PyMOL Python script that loads the backbone (N, CA, C, O; Angstrom):
from pymol import cmd

cmd.read_pdbstr("""\
ATOM      1  N   MET A   1       0.833  -1.180   0.000  1.00  0.00           N
ATOM      2  CA  MET A   1       0.000   0.000   0.000  1.00  0.00           C
ATOM      3  C   MET A   1       0.881   1.248   0.000  1.00  0.00           C
ATOM      4  O   MET A   1       1.965   1.257   0.583  1.00  0.00           O
ATOM      5  N   SER A   2       0.409   2.278  -0.649  1.00  0.00           N
ATOM      6  CA  SER A   2       1.129   3.547  -0.624  1.00  0.00           C
ATOM      7  C   SER A   2       0.862   4.254   0.706  1.00  0.00           C
ATOM      8  O   SER A   2      -0.067   3.896   1.430  1.00  0.00           O
ATOM      9  N   ASP A   3       1.681   5.259   1.020  1.00  0.00           N
ATOM     10  CA  ASP A   3       1.446   6.026   2.247  1.00  0.00           C
ATOM     11  C   ASP A   3       0.047   6.644   2.245  1.00  0.00           C
ATOM     12  O   ASP A   3      -0.625   6.668   3.276  1.00  0.00           O
ATOM     13  N   GLU A   4      -0.385   7.139   1.100  1.00  0.00           N
ATOM     14  CA  GLU A   4      -1.707   7.762   1.005  1.00  0.00           C
ATOM     15  C   GLU A   4      -2.814   6.745   1.296  1.00  0.00           C
ATOM     16  O   GLU A   4      -3.790   7.066   1.975  1.00  0.00           O
ATOM     17  N   GLU A   5      -2.664   5.529   0.787  1.00  0.00           N
ATOM     18  CA  GLU A   5      -3.652   4.478   1.053  1.00  0.00           C
ATOM     19  C   GLU A   5      -3.656   4.076   2.526  1.00  0.00           C
ATOM     20  O   GLU A   5      -4.714   3.829   3.104  1.00  0.00           O
ATOM     21  N   ILE A   6      -2.492   4.012   3.117  1.00  0.00           N
ATOM     22  CA  ILE A   6      -2.388   3.669   4.540  1.00  0.00           C
ATOM     23  C   ILE A   6      -3.049   4.751   5.395  1.00  0.00           C
ATOM     24  O   ILE A   6      -3.763   4.440   6.348  1.00  0.00           O
ATOM     25  N   ILE A   7      -2.812   6.014   5.057  1.00  0.00           N
ATOM     26  CA  ILE A   7      -3.423   7.119   5.802  1.00  0.00           C
ATOM     27  C   ILE A   7      -4.938   7.076   5.657  1.00  0.00           C
ATOM     28  O   ILE A   7      -5.655   7.297   6.632  1.00  0.00           O
ATOM     29  N   ALA A   8      -5.436   6.797   4.457  1.00  0.00           N
ATOM     30  CA  ALA A   8      -6.887   6.709   4.246  1.00  0.00           C
ATOM     31  C   ALA A   8      -7.488   5.583   5.087  1.00  0.00           C
ATOM     32  O   ALA A   8      -8.545   5.759   5.693  1.00  0.00           O
ATOM     33  N   ALA A   9      -6.821   4.431   5.129  1.00  0.00           N
ATOM     34  CA  ALA A   9      -7.310   3.311   5.935  1.00  0.00           C
ATOM     35  C   ALA A   9      -7.274   3.672   7.420  1.00  0.00           C
ATOM     36  O   ALA A   9      -8.205   3.350   8.159  1.00  0.00           O
ATOM     37  N   ALA A  10      -6.213   4.334   7.856  1.00  0.00           N
ATOM     38  CA  ALA A  10      -6.098   4.732   9.259  1.00  0.00           C
ATOM     39  C   ALA A  10      -7.200   5.724   9.639  1.00  0.00           C
ATOM     40  O   ALA A  10      -7.717   5.681  10.755  1.00  0.00           O
ATOM     41  N   ARG A  11      -7.554   6.609   8.721  1.00  0.00           N
ATOM     42  CA  ARG A  11      -8.641   7.560   8.995  1.00  0.00           C
ATOM     43  C   ARG A  11      -9.951   6.821   9.261  1.00  0.00           C
ATOM     44  O   ARG A  11     -10.733   7.236  10.116  1.00  0.00           O
ATOM     45  N   GLU A  12     -10.194   5.737   8.540  1.00  0.00           N
ATOM     46  CA  GLU A  12     -11.418   4.952   8.754  1.00  0.00           C
ATOM     47  C   GLU A  12     -11.429   4.348  10.162  1.00  0.00           C
ATOM     48  O   GLU A  12     -12.443   4.408  10.857  1.00  0.00           O
ATOM     49  N   TYR A  13     -10.304   3.768  10.578  1.00  0.00           N
ATOM     50  CA  TYR A  13     -10.218   3.189  11.918  1.00  0.00           C
ATOM     51  C   TYR A  13     -10.305   4.270  12.990  1.00  0.00           C
ATOM     52  O   TYR A  13     -10.853   4.029  14.066  1.00  0.00           O
ATOM     53  N   ALA A  14      -9.775   5.452  12.712  1.00  0.00           N
ATOM     54  CA  ALA A  14      -9.738   6.531  13.695  1.00  0.00           C
ATOM     55  C   ALA A  14     -11.096   7.197  13.896  1.00  0.00           C
ATOM     56  O   ALA A  14     -11.266   7.968  14.840  1.00  0.00           O
ATOM     57  N   LYS A  15     -12.053   6.920  13.039  1.00  0.00           N
ATOM     58  CA  LYS A  15     -13.387   7.518  13.184  1.00  0.00           C
ATOM     59  C   LYS A  15     -13.995   7.201  14.545  1.00  0.00           C
ATOM     60  O   LYS A  15     -14.732   8.019  15.094  1.00  0.00           O
ATOM     61  N   ASP A  16     -13.699   6.027  15.097  1.00  0.00           N
ATOM     62  CA  ASP A  16     -14.227   5.657  16.411  1.00  0.00           C
ATOM     63  C   ASP A  16     -13.807   6.653  17.488  1.00  0.00           C
ATOM     64  O   ASP A  16     -14.570   6.915  18.418  1.00  0.00           O
ATOM     65  N   PHE A  17     -12.602   7.211  17.373  1.00  0.00           N
ATOM     66  CA  PHE A  17     -12.133   8.181  18.355  1.00  0.00           C
ATOM     67  C   PHE A  17     -12.893   9.497  18.227  1.00  0.00           C
ATOM     68  O   PHE A  17     -13.022  10.242  19.198  1.00  0.00           O
ATOM     69  N   SER A  18     -13.394   9.779  17.028  1.00  0.00           N
ATOM     70  CA  SER A  18     -14.173  10.999  16.813  1.00  0.00           C
ATOM     71  C   SER A  18     -15.555  10.891  17.436  1.00  0.00           C
ATOM     72  O   SER A  18     -16.229  11.898  17.648  1.00  0.00           O
ATOM     73  N   GLN A  19     -15.973   9.670  17.727  1.00  0.00           N
ATOM     74  CA  GLN A  19     -17.318   9.439  18.245  1.00  0.00           C
ATOM     75  C   GLN A  19     -17.282   8.882  19.664  1.00  0.00           C
ATOM     76  O   GLN A  19     -18.208   8.189  20.084  1.00  0.00           O
ATOM     77  N   ALA A  20     -16.224   9.182  20.396  1.00  0.00           N
ATOM     78  CA  ALA A  20     -16.035   8.625  21.737  1.00  0.00           C
ATOM     79  C   ALA A  20     -16.710   9.455  22.818  1.00  0.00           C
ATOM     80  O   ALA A  20     -16.365   9.343  23.995  1.00  0.00           O
ATOM     81  N   GLY A  21     -17.663  10.282  22.429  1.00  0.00           N
ATOM     82  CA  GLY A  21     -18.405  11.067  23.411  1.00  0.00           C
ATOM     83  C   GLY A  21     -17.569  12.149  24.048  1.00  0.00           C
ATOM     84  O   GLY A  21     -16.939  12.953  23.360  1.00  0.00           O
ATOM     85  N   GLU A  22     -17.566  12.164  25.371  1.00  0.00           N
ATOM     86  CA  GLU A  22     -16.890  13.207  26.128  1.00  0.00           C
ATOM     87  C   GLU A  22     -15.390  13.275  25.842  1.00  0.00           C
ATOM     88  O   GLU A  22     -14.801  14.354  25.888  1.00  0.00           O
ATOM     89  N   GLN A  23     -14.782  12.155  25.554  1.00  0.00           N
ATOM     90  CA  GLN A  23     -13.343  12.112  25.303  1.00  0.00           C
ATOM     91  C   GLN A  23     -13.026  12.029  23.819  1.00  0.00           C
ATOM     92  O   GLN A  23     -11.976  11.510  23.439  1.00  0.00           O
ATOM     93  N   SER A  24     -13.915  12.530  22.978  1.00  0.00           N
ATOM     94  CA  SER A  24     -13.709  12.413  21.538  1.00  0.00           C
ATOM     95  C   SER A  24     -12.530  13.265  21.082  1.00  0.00           C
ATOM     96  O   SER A  24     -12.193  14.279  21.693  1.00  0.00           O
ATOM     97  N   LEU A  25     -11.927  12.829  20.008  1.00  0.00           N
ATOM     98  CA  LEU A  25     -10.827  13.546  19.380  1.00  0.00           C
ATOM     99  C   LEU A  25     -11.061  13.484  17.876  1.00  0.00           C
ATOM    100  O   LEU A  25     -10.603  12.549  17.220  1.00  0.00           O
ATOM    101  N   PRO A  26     -11.764  14.461  17.324  1.00  0.00           N
ATOM    102  CA  PRO A  26     -12.098  14.419  15.894  1.00  0.00           C
ATOM    103  C   PRO A  26     -10.854  14.387  15.009  1.00  0.00           C
ATOM    104  O   PRO A  26      -9.958  15.218  15.158  1.00  0.00           O
ATOM    105  N   ILE A  27     -10.806  13.442  14.107  1.00  0.00           N
ATOM    106  CA  ILE A  27      -9.667  13.274  13.209  1.00  0.00           C
ATOM    107  C   ILE A  27      -9.428  14.528  12.368  1.00  0.00           C
ATOM    108  O   ILE A  27      -8.296  14.807  11.971  1.00  0.00           O
ATOM    109  N   GLU A  28     -10.488  15.278  12.099  1.00  0.00           N
ATOM    110  CA  GLU A  28     -10.372  16.490  11.283  1.00  0.00           C
ATOM    111  C   GLU A  28      -9.525  17.564  11.968  1.00  0.00           C
ATOM    112  O   GLU A  28      -9.025  18.471  11.302  1.00  0.00           O
ATOM    113  N   THR A  29      -9.360  17.471  13.279  1.00  0.00           N
ATOM    114  CA  THR A  29      -8.574  18.465  14.016  1.00  0.00           C
ATOM    115  C   THR A  29      -7.099  18.085  14.091  1.00  0.00           C
ATOM    116  O   THR A  29      -6.310  18.777  14.735  1.00  0.00           O
ATOM    117  N   LEU A  30      -6.723  16.988  13.434  1.00  0.00           N
ATOM    118  CA  LEU A  30      -5.336  16.489  13.478  1.00  0.00           C
ATOM    119  C   LEU A  30      -4.783  16.404  12.053  1.00  0.00           C
ATOM    120  O   LEU A  30      -4.763  15.320  11.470  1.00  0.00           O
ATOM    121  N   PRO A  31      -4.337  17.519  11.485  1.00  0.00           N
ATOM    122  CA  PRO A  31      -3.946  17.532  10.079  1.00  0.00           C
ATOM    123  C   PRO A  31      -2.565  16.930   9.776  1.00  0.00           C
ATOM    124  O   PRO A  31      -2.287  16.594   8.625  1.00  0.00           O
ATOM    125  N   LEU A  32      -1.709  16.789  10.773  1.00  0.00           N
ATOM    126  CA  LEU A  32      -0.359  16.266  10.523  1.00  0.00           C
ATOM    127  C   LEU A  32      -0.366  14.743  10.590  1.00  0.00           C
ATOM    128  O   LEU A  32      -0.886  14.156  11.539  1.00  0.00           O
ATOM    129  N   THR A  33       0.209  14.117   9.588  1.00  0.00           N
ATOM    130  CA  THR A  33       0.286  12.654   9.555  1.00  0.00           C
ATOM    131  C   THR A  33       1.709  12.217   9.260  1.00  0.00           C
ATOM    132  O   THR A  33       2.487  12.954   8.654  1.00  0.00           O
ATOM    133  N   ARG A  34       2.035  11.021   9.693  1.00  0.00           N
ATOM    134  CA  ARG A  34       3.308  10.392   9.326  1.00  0.00           C
ATOM    135  C   ARG A  34       3.077   8.897   9.273  1.00  0.00           C
ATOM    136  O   ARG A  34       2.268   8.352  10.025  1.00  0.00           O
ATOM    137  N   VAL A  35       3.781   8.253   8.394  1.00  0.00           N
ATOM    138  CA  VAL A  35       3.694   6.807   8.246  1.00  0.00           C
ATOM    139  C   VAL A  35       5.072   6.240   8.577  1.00  0.00           C
ATOM    140  O   VAL A  35       6.082   6.687   8.033  1.00  0.00           O
ATOM    141  N   VAL A  36       5.106   5.253   9.471  1.00  0.00           N
ATOM    142  CA  VAL A  36       6.367   4.611   9.838  1.00  0.00           C
ATOM    143  C   VAL A  36       6.222   3.098   9.651  1.00  0.00           C
ATOM    144  O   VAL A  36       5.127   2.548   9.771  1.00  0.00           O
ATOM    145  N   ASP A  37       7.327   2.448   9.361  1.00  0.00           N
ATOM    146  CA  ASP A  37       7.343   0.993   9.357  1.00  0.00           C
ATOM    147  C   ASP A  37       7.452   0.553  10.801  1.00  0.00           C
ATOM    148  O   ASP A  37       8.360   0.976  11.516  1.00  0.00           O
ATOM    149  N   ALA A  38       6.532  -0.294  11.235  1.00  0.00           N
ATOM    150  CA  ALA A  38       6.483  -0.662  12.639  1.00  0.00           C
ATOM    151  C   ALA A  38       6.548  -2.171  12.824  1.00  0.00           C
ATOM    152  O   ALA A  38       6.191  -2.947  11.938  1.00  0.00           O
ATOM    153  N   ALA A  39       7.010  -2.553  13.989  1.00  0.00           N
ATOM    154  CA  ALA A  39       6.988  -3.946  14.426  1.00  0.00           C
ATOM    155  C   ALA A  39       6.112  -4.000  15.668  1.00  0.00           C
ATOM    156  O   ALA A  39       6.147  -3.095  16.502  1.00  0.00           O
ATOM    157  N   VAL A  40       5.336  -5.054  15.785  1.00  0.00           N
ATOM    158  CA  VAL A  40       4.498  -5.260  16.959  1.00  0.00           C
ATOM    159  C   VAL A  40       5.023  -6.483  17.689  1.00  0.00           C
ATOM    160  O   VAL A  40       5.159  -7.557  17.103  1.00  0.00           O
ATOM    161  N   VAL A  41       5.315  -6.312  18.971  1.00  0.00           N
ATOM    162  CA  VAL A  41       5.800  -7.412  19.790  1.00  0.00           C
ATOM    163  C   VAL A  41       4.702  -7.738  20.802  1.00  0.00           C
ATOM    164  O   VAL A  41       4.246  -6.864  21.539  1.00  0.00           O
ATOM    165  N   TYR A  42       4.284  -9.008  20.830  1.00  0.00           N
ATOM    166  CA  TYR A  42       3.259  -9.476  21.755  1.00  0.00           C
ATOM    167  C   TYR A  42       3.922 -10.259  22.884  1.00  0.00           C
ATOM    168  O   TYR A  42       4.756 -11.131  22.638  1.00  0.00           O
ATOM    169  N   PHE A  43       3.551  -9.945  24.113  1.00  0.00           N
ATOM    170  CA  PHE A  43       3.996 -10.704  25.281  1.00  0.00           C
ATOM    171  C   PHE A  43       2.762 -11.408  25.839  1.00  0.00           C
ATOM    172  O   PHE A  43       1.818 -10.758  26.290  1.00  0.00           O
ATOM    173  N   GLU A  44       2.776 -12.750  25.805  1.00  0.00           N
ATOM    174  CA  GLU A  44       1.627 -13.546  26.230  1.00  0.00           C
ATOM    175  C   GLU A  44       2.093 -14.755  27.028  1.00  0.00           C
ATOM    176  O   GLU A  44       3.264 -15.133  26.989  1.00  0.00           O
ATOM    177  N   SER A  45       1.160 -15.348  27.745  1.00  0.00           N
ATOM    178  CA  SER A  45       1.425 -16.571  28.480  1.00  0.00           C
ATOM    179  C   SER A  45       0.122 -17.348  28.593  1.00  0.00           C
ATOM    180  O   SER A  45      -0.936 -16.743  28.764  1.00  0.00           O
ATOM    181  N   PRO A  46       0.174 -18.686  28.502  1.00  0.00           N
ATOM    182  CA  PRO A  46      -1.045 -19.456  28.709  1.00  0.00           C
ATOM    183  C   PRO A  46      -1.521 -19.390  30.167  1.00  0.00           C
ATOM    184  O   PRO A  46      -2.625 -19.834  30.480  1.00  0.00           O
ATOM    185  N   HIS A  47      -0.681 -18.833  31.058  1.00  0.00           N
ATOM    186  CA  HIS A  47      -1.007 -18.755  32.473  1.00  0.00           C
ATOM    187  C   HIS A  47      -1.649 -17.427  32.874  1.00  0.00           C
ATOM    188  O   HIS A  47      -2.019 -17.249  34.034  1.00  0.00           O
ATOM    189  N   HIS A  48      -1.785 -16.499  31.935  1.00  0.00           N
ATOM    190  CA  HIS A  48      -2.364 -15.184  32.215  1.00  0.00           C
ATOM    191  C   HIS A  48      -3.470 -14.893  31.214  1.00  0.00           C
ATOM    192  O   HIS A  48      -3.414 -15.345  30.070  1.00  0.00           O
ATOM    193  N   ASP A  49      -4.463 -14.149  31.637  1.00  0.00           N
ATOM    194  CA  ASP A  49      -5.564 -13.787  30.746  1.00  0.00           C
ATOM    195  C   ASP A  49      -5.252 -12.576  29.887  1.00  0.00           C
ATOM    196  O   ASP A  49      -5.978 -12.306  28.930  1.00  0.00           O
ATOM    197  N   GLY A  50      -4.209 -11.847  30.196  1.00  0.00           N
ATOM    198  CA  GLY A  50      -3.898 -10.635  29.451  1.00  0.00           C
ATOM    199  C   GLY A  50      -2.672 -10.781  28.587  1.00  0.00           C
ATOM    200  O   GLY A  50      -1.964 -11.787  28.631  1.00  0.00           O
ATOM    201  N   ARG A  51      -2.437  -9.742  27.794  1.00  0.00           N
ATOM    202  CA  ARG A  51      -1.219  -9.674  26.989  1.00  0.00           C
ATOM    203  C   ARG A  51      -0.802  -8.220  26.893  1.00  0.00           C
ATOM    204  O   ARG A  51      -1.609  -7.312  27.095  1.00  0.00           O
ATOM    205  N   ILE A  52       0.461  -8.012  26.585  1.00  0.00           N
ATOM    206  CA  ILE A  52       1.007  -6.679  26.353  1.00  0.00           C
ATOM    207  C   ILE A  52       1.460  -6.626  24.903  1.00  0.00           C
ATOM    208  O   ILE A  52       2.134  -7.536  24.420  1.00  0.00           O
ATOM    209  N   GLU A  53       1.086  -5.556  24.215  1.00  0.00           N
ATOM    210  CA  GLU A  53       1.491  -5.336  22.831  1.00  0.00           C
ATOM    211  C   GLU A  53       2.315  -4.053  22.792  1.00  0.00           C
ATOM    212  O   GLU A  53       1.874  -3.007  23.269  1.00  0.00           O
ATOM    213  N   VAL A  54       3.508  -4.141  22.224  1.00  0.00           N
ATOM    214  CA  VAL A  54       4.387  -2.985  22.108  1.00  0.00           C
ATOM    215  C   VAL A  54       4.625  -2.729  20.624  1.00  0.00           C
ATOM    216  O   VAL A  54       5.062  -3.614  19.888  1.00  0.00           O
ATOM    217  N   PHE A  55       4.333  -1.508  20.201  1.00  0.00           N
ATOM    218  CA  PHE A  55       4.497  -1.103  18.808  1.00  0.00           C
ATOM    219  C   PHE A  55       5.761  -0.252  18.717  1.00  0.00           C
ATOM    220  O   PHE A  55       5.860   0.794  19.358  1.00  0.00           O
ATOM    221  N   LEU A  56       6.725  -0.707  17.918  1.00  0.00           N
ATOM    222  CA  LEU A  56       8.021  -0.040  17.810  1.00  0.00           C
ATOM    223  C   LEU A  56       8.269   0.425  16.380  1.00  0.00           C
ATOM    224  O   LEU A  56       7.906  -0.249  15.416  1.00  0.00           O
ATOM    225  N   ASP A  57       8.896   1.591  16.266  1.00  0.00           N
ATOM    226  CA  ASP A  57       9.388   2.041  14.959  1.00  0.00           C
ATOM    227  C   ASP A  57      10.483   1.059  14.556  1.00  0.00           C
ATOM    228  O   ASP A  57      11.470   0.893  15.273  1.00  0.00           O
ATOM    229  N   ARG A  58      10.309   0.418  13.423  1.00  0.00           N
ATOM    230  CA  ARG A  58      11.246  -0.624  13.007  1.00  0.00           C
ATOM    231  C   ARG A  58      12.653  -0.073  12.790  1.00  0.00           C
ATOM    232  O   ARG A  58      13.634  -0.769  13.052  1.00  0.00           O
ATOM    233  N   LYS A  59      12.763   1.147  12.323  1.00  0.00           N
ATOM    234  CA  LYS A  59      14.078   1.711  12.023  1.00  0.00           C
ATOM    235  C   LYS A  59      14.814   2.145  13.290  1.00  0.00           C
ATOM    236  O   LYS A  59      15.988   1.820  13.462  1.00  0.00           O
ATOM    237  N   SER A  60      14.136   2.877  14.179  1.00  0.00           N
ATOM    238  CA  SER A  60      14.825   3.457  15.333  1.00  0.00           C
ATOM    239  C   SER A  60      14.629   2.669  16.629  1.00  0.00           C
ATOM    240  O   SER A  60      15.408   2.826  17.569  1.00  0.00           O
ATOM    241  N   GLY A  61      13.595   1.822  16.690  1.00  0.00           N
ATOM    242  CA  GLY A  61      13.275   1.127  17.927  1.00  0.00           C
ATOM    243  C   GLY A  61      12.456   1.964  18.892  1.00  0.00           C
ATOM    244  O   GLY A  61      12.132   1.511  19.989  1.00  0.00           O
ATOM    245  N   GLU A  62      12.115   3.196  18.486  1.00  0.00           N
ATOM    246  CA  GLU A  62      11.303   4.082  19.327  1.00  0.00           C
ATOM    247  C   GLU A  62       9.947   3.443  19.589  1.00  0.00           C
ATOM    248  O   GLU A  62       9.327   2.886  18.684  1.00  0.00           O
ATOM    249  N   CYS A  63       9.495   3.527  20.834  1.00  0.00           N
ATOM    250  CA  CYS A  63       8.178   3.003  21.181  1.00  0.00           C
ATOM    251  C   CYS A  63       7.118   3.961  20.653  1.00  0.00           C
ATOM    252  O   CYS A  63       7.092   5.135  21.021  1.00  0.00           O
ATOM    253  N   LEU A  64       6.243   3.451  19.786  1.00  0.00           N
ATOM    254  CA  LEU A  64       5.156   4.253  19.243  1.00  0.00           C
ATOM    255  C   LEU A  64       3.962   4.241  20.178  1.00  0.00           C
ATOM    256  O   LEU A  64       3.336   5.275  20.408  1.00  0.00           O
ATOM    257  N   THR A  65       3.646   3.072  20.718  1.00  0.00           N
ATOM    258  CA  THR A  65       2.586   2.918  21.707  1.00  0.00           C
ATOM    259  C   THR A  65       2.705   1.529  22.319  1.00  0.00           C
ATOM    260  O   THR A  65       3.349   0.643  21.758  1.00  0.00           O
ATOM    261  N   ALA A  66       2.088   1.354  23.451  1.00  0.00           N
ATOM    262  CA  ALA A  66       2.029   0.040  24.097  1.00  0.00           C
ATOM    263  C   ALA A  66       0.671  -0.064  24.768  1.00  0.00           C
ATOM    264  O   ALA A  66       0.170   0.906  25.336  1.00  0.00           O
ATOM    265  N   ILE A  67       0.081  -1.249  24.697  1.00  0.00           N
ATOM    266  CA  ILE A  67      -1.222  -1.457  25.322  1.00  0.00           C
ATOM    267  C   ILE A  67      -1.236  -2.791  26.049  1.00  0.00           C
ATOM    268  O   ILE A  67      -0.504  -3.718  25.702  1.00  0.00           O
ATOM    269  N   MET A  68      -2.073  -2.864  27.048  1.00  0.00           N
ATOM    270  CA  MET A  68      -2.329  -4.113  27.746  1.00  0.00           C
ATOM    271  C   MET A  68      -3.792  -4.441  27.505  1.00  0.00           C
ATOM    272  O   MET A  68      -4.659  -3.581  27.660  1.00  0.00           O
ATOM    273  N   SER A  69      -4.069  -5.679  27.127  1.00  0.00           N
ATOM    274  CA  SER A  69      -5.447  -6.051  26.825  1.00  0.00           C
ATOM    275  C   SER A  69      -5.675  -7.517  27.165  1.00  0.00           C
ATOM    276  O   SER A  69      -4.722  -8.274  27.348  1.00  0.00           O
ATOM    277  N   PRO A  70      -6.955  -7.920  27.250  1.00  0.00           N
ATOM    278  CA  PRO A  70      -7.231  -9.346  27.429  1.00  0.00           C
ATOM    279  C   PRO A  70      -6.647 -10.127  26.257  1.00  0.00           C
ATOM    280  O   PRO A  70      -6.688  -9.669  25.115  1.00  0.00           O
ATOM    281  N   ARG A  71      -6.114 -11.289  26.539  1.00  0.00           N
ATOM    282  CA  ARG A  71      -5.463 -12.087  25.504  1.00  0.00           C
ATOM    283  C   ARG A  71      -6.413 -12.452  24.363  1.00  0.00           C
ATOM    284  O   ARG A  71      -5.983 -12.557  23.215  1.00  0.00           O
ATOM    285  N   ASN A  72      -7.685 -12.643  24.663  1.00  0.00           N
ATOM    286  CA  ASN A  72      -8.619 -13.048  23.621  1.00  0.00           C
ATOM    287  C   ASN A  72      -9.252 -11.860  22.894  1.00  0.00           C
ATOM    288  O   ASN A  72     -10.123 -12.049  22.045  1.00  0.00           O
ATOM    289  N   ALA A  73      -8.817 -10.623  23.225  1.00  0.00           N
ATOM    290  CA  ALA A  73      -9.347  -9.443  22.530  1.00  0.00           C
ATOM    291  C   ALA A  73      -8.760  -9.375  21.126  1.00  0.00           C
ATOM    292  O   ALA A  73      -7.637  -9.828  20.907  1.00  0.00           O
ATOM    293  N   PRO A  74      -9.501  -8.818  20.176  1.00  0.00           N
ATOM    294  CA  PRO A  74      -8.963  -8.678  18.822  1.00  0.00           C
ATOM    295  C   PRO A  74      -7.734  -7.781  18.833  1.00  0.00           C
ATOM    296  O   PRO A  74      -7.686  -6.805  19.583  1.00  0.00           O
ATOM    297  N   SER A  75      -6.757  -8.097  18.022  1.00  0.00           N
ATOM    298  CA  SER A  75      -5.537  -7.328  17.945  1.00  0.00           C
ATOM    299  C   SER A  75      -5.806  -5.967  17.316  1.00  0.00           C
ATOM    300  O   SER A  75      -6.671  -5.835  16.451  1.00  0.00           O
ATOM    301  N   LYS A  76      -5.057  -4.954  17.758  1.00  0.00           N
ATOM    302  CA  LYS A  76      -5.162  -3.613  17.195  1.00  0.00           C
ATOM    303  C   LYS A  76      -4.366  -3.487  15.911  1.00  0.00           C
ATOM    304  O   LYS A  76      -4.516  -2.508  15.181  1.00  0.00           O
ATOM    305  N   SER A  77      -3.543  -4.442  15.635  1.00  0.00           N
ATOM    306  CA  SER A  77      -2.709  -4.325  14.449  1.00  0.00           C
ATOM    307  C   SER A  77      -3.361  -4.887  13.227  1.00  0.00           C
ATOM    308  O   SER A  77      -2.774  -4.858  12.145  1.00  0.00           O
TER     309      SER A  77
END
""", "prot")
cmd.dss("prot")
cmd.show_as("cartoon", "prot")
cmd.util.cbc("prot")
cmd.orient("prot")
């Protein structure tokens, strides 16, 4: 996918944040975009109900975001 196609797809997923009620963040108010190649590292165990997902910039190793979620929840990636 081109960067433009990736940004368009991301805008579709980001619509949920625009409709989050009191904590909404309309995508239209965020005009700056960047596309990075990322790696997602999952930390899981059959002994725990949760998992940790760490999203890293593949080139620099910078942490883009990290989340903790139930292991059976759909992945954000």
